[in-house]
C-alpha positions, 0 to 999 in steps of 0.5 A: 210388827210394821214401823211406820213413819220414819220421821216422827219419834216419840214425842214428836207431834206434827211438823210444823211449817219450816219454812216460815222459820228462821236459824235465829227462830231454831238457835233461839234458846236451844240449849243443843242436848239434843244433838249431843246425846239423844237416842233413836229408834234404829241403830247402824246396821238396821239404817244399812238394812234400810237403805239395802232395801230402797236400793233393792226396791224392796217394799218391805225390811225386816229389822229385828224379831217382829219388826218391819219397816216398810220402805214406802215410809220415808225416802232414800234421801232422809235414811243416809241423811241420819246415816250419814251424821249419827255418831254412836254412843252405844246402848244407854237405859238412860233417858237423856232428856229426862236422866232417868233410867227406861225403866224407871220411866215405865214403872212409874206409868204403873207397870209392874218389872214382868211387863216391862220385860214380858217378850209378851207385852214387848211383841204387843207394844209397839211403843216398847218395840223401840227399846232392847230388853236385855237382863231386865234392862231397857235401852236404847241407841244413843247417838251425838250428831258429827254436824253440832258445834260444841263450841258454838251449840248450834248445828253446821248443817242446818239447812241440810238437816233432816226431818227428824231435826227438823220437827224436833224441839216443841216439848223438848224435856230436856235439862236446861233447854228453854226451845219449848218455851221461847221459840216454840211460841215464836214457831207458833206464831209464825206458821 
């Protein structure tokens, strides 16, 4: 599988026009939970492989068995920003947004346990390829951001944040986050 567009992660829609957004709008109603604990499709080592691929002028790099990343899909600056900001929390089978296991999420969509962990299904499913499956458990990499001020609940690197942070928010499902309800309406009115 070829990875397409690093800037769009699961649950994200088209990017919003950031030039029309103010810092007040972005933090308006946001709980910051998405900066405190978030899942991300790549490990630190995979980001390092991407960075080296840029430096070696490669067209694509292999990240995992059957998973390749096309270098042209993003920029070196974007990957380096992400690599610099994330602090690994480890693999987890708990979805930080929903507070449920990834297994239960897929079972609730009508998949059976054998399908979820079947190598054949995983190899042919573009969404499942992002997850780590071990011992019949679905997990993914979890991180926190070094730029998140837990006391003030804001980003301390707001103006230089990567695109993945800029486009996240609309559709946020973190418990207690009001960004979707409050700020997404303001964003739509400004765009």
